[in-house]
C-alpha positions as CSV (number, residue, x, y, z in Angstrom):
1,M,118.7,70.8,103.4
2,E,115.9,72.6,101.4
3,T,115.3,74.8,104.4
4,A,118.9,75.8,104.7
5,F,119.1,76.6,100.9
6,R,115.9,78.6,101.1
7,L,117.2,80.6,104.0
8,L,120.5,81.3,102.3
9,L,118.8,82.5,99.2
10,G,116.4,84.6,101.3
11,I,119.3,86.3,103.0
12,A,121.1,86.9,99.7
13,W,117.9,88.4,98.1
14,L,117.1,90.5,101.1
15,T,120.7,91.8,101.4
16,D,120.8,92.6,97.7
17,G,117.4,94.4,97.9
18,I,118.5,96.5,100.8
19,L,121.7,97.4,99.0
20,K,119.7,98.7,96.1
21,F,118.4,101.5,98.4
22,T,121.6,102.2,100.2
23,S,124.5,101.7,97.8
24,G,124.0,104.5,95.3
25,F,123.8,101.9,92.5
26,V,120.9,103.8,90.9
27,S,123.3,106.6,89.8
28,N,125.5,104.0,88.0
29,F,122.7,101.8,86.5
30,L,122.6,103.6,83.1
31,G,126.4,103.4,82.8
32,V,126.3,99.7,83.6
33,V,123.7,99.1,80.9
34,Q,125.6,101.2,78.4
35,T,128.8,99.3,79.2
36,A,127.1,96.0,78.6
37,Q,125.7,97.4,75.4
38,S,129.1,98.5,74.1
39,N,130.6,95.1,74.9
40,A,127.8,93.1,73.3
41,P,127.7,91.7,69.7
42,G,125.7,93.6,67.1
43,W,122.9,91.1,67.1
44,L,122.1,92.1,70.7
45,S,122.1,95.8,70.1
46,G,118.3,96.1,70.0
47,W,118.0,94.4,73.4
48,F,120.5,96.7,75.0
49,S,119.2,99.8,73.2
50,F,115.8,99.1,74.6
51,W,117.1,98.9,78.2
52,A,119.4,101.8,77.8
53,N,116.5,103.9,76.6
54,Q,114.4,102.7,79.6
55,A,117.3,103.4,82.0
56,N,118.0,106.8,80.6
57,G,115.0,108.5,82.3
58,H,113.8,105.9,84.7
59,S,116.9,104.5,86.5
60,A,115.4,105.3,89.9
61,T,112.1,103.6,89.1
62,I,113.8,100.5,87.8
63,M,116.1,100.2,90.7
64,D,113.4,100.9,93.3
65,T,111.2,98.2,91.7
66,V,114.0,95.7,91.5
67,G,114.9,96.5,95.2
68,V,111.3,96.0,96.4
69,V,111.0,92.8,94.5
70,E,114.3,91.5,95.9
71,V,113.2,92.4,99.5
72,V,109.9,90.7,99.0
73,L,111.6,87.6,97.6
74,G,114.0,87.6,100.5
75,L,111.3,87.9,103.1
76,A,109.2,85.3,101.4
77,L,112.1,82.8,101.4
78,L,113.1,83.6,105.0
79,F,109.7,83.3,106.4
80,G,108.4,80.5,104.1
81,F,105.4,82.2,102.6
82,W,104.6,82.3,98.8
83,R,107.4,79.9,98.3
84,E,106.4,78.9,94.8
85,F,106.1,82.5,93.8
86,A,109.5,83.3,95.4
87,Y,111.2,80.4,93.6
88,L,109.8,81.3,90.2
89,G,110.2,85.1,90.8
90,G,113.8,84.5,91.9
91,V,114.6,82.6,88.7
92,V,112.9,85.2,86.5
93,L,114.6,88.1,88.3
94,S,118.0,86.4,88.2
95,L,117.7,85.9,84.4
96,L,116.6,89.5,83.9
97,I,119.6,90.8,85.9
98,W,121.9,88.5,84.0
99,A,120.5,89.6,80.7
100,V,120.5,93.4,81.2
101,P,123.2,94.9,83.6
102,E,125.4,91.8,83.4
103,G,125.1,91.7,79.6
104,F,124.5,87.9,79.4
105,G,127.7,87.3,81.3
106,G,129.7,89.5,78.9
107,P,131.9,86.9,77.0
108,Y,132.0,89.4,74.2
109,Q,135.0,91.4,75.3
110,S,138.4,91.2,73.7
111,G,139.7,87.7,74.0
112,G,136.2,86.3,74.6
113,K,135.2,83.1,72.8
114,W,132.5,84.8,70.8
115,N,134.7,87.5,69.1
């Protein structure tokens, strides 16, 4: 069961990493961060301002770095090397993705429970 789960996660990370280089997402990254920033409550504005400033001039670098990390995580999980690193790295990267472009899940929009 662990092997099947590891392989599924490896395929997911590898696919997502490859899509970072082929989907054109890099051109939309700044807009995604700015949208998350505009929908976030005021107390999170510093967090999103920091990432919007980083993405403003460095979107390609950020997306390339994330893409490479995702490909490495996917390969590590698929082939079973650096598993502890891959597990921990996957958790950290997932939290970072959730916290920046996904805006902590975005429950802050109109009708959300935090408004």
